[in-house]
Each structure stands twice: as structure tokens, then as C-alpha cells.
Phi, psi and omega in degrees: 000326180295326183293329178292322180291329185251029184297324179296317179294322178294318180296314180297320178295321179293319178294318179296319179295320177297316180297314181296319179295319179295320179290324181290329182263002181289147181274143178290144179295142181274153178290138179278148179286152181290152178292152179299134184264334182273147179298328179295320179292323178293321179293322178294322179296324180290328182284338180279351184285133178278134178245130179247128180247125179251125180239152179179167181263153177277146178279143175282170180298322180294320179291322177296317180294323180294320180288328181289332183279000000 
């Protein structure tokens, strides 16, 4: 019967224990590698980037009104 009366305290203790356990087992952030310093490395990095081109026609005011209705 006592546990029903103190359910809020039990819940808060469980959440606090979960938080502490998660923080204790968390991995430390790794150091990031330095950015490329040579211009050739920077140019190579730019060529590997994927470019997406989206094409389409714009709707006229009449078409927008028709779709809105």
C-alpha cells in the first residue's frame, strides 16, 4: 500500500537512475579530423559532392486557384 502512495517518488527515482546510467555509459566524443590543407585535396573534395537538379514549371495563378479549391 505504501508504494501506491509514493508512486511519484518511485517514478522520479527510476528516471534519475536511468539518466545517470545513460550518462555513465556514454562514449566520449571523438576528435574530428582536420580539414584538407592543400588546394588539390580541397578540389577533390568538391568533385565528390553529389549535385541534384530539380526542374519543373511554375503554376499560373489560375492553376494555383484551381488546386486550392
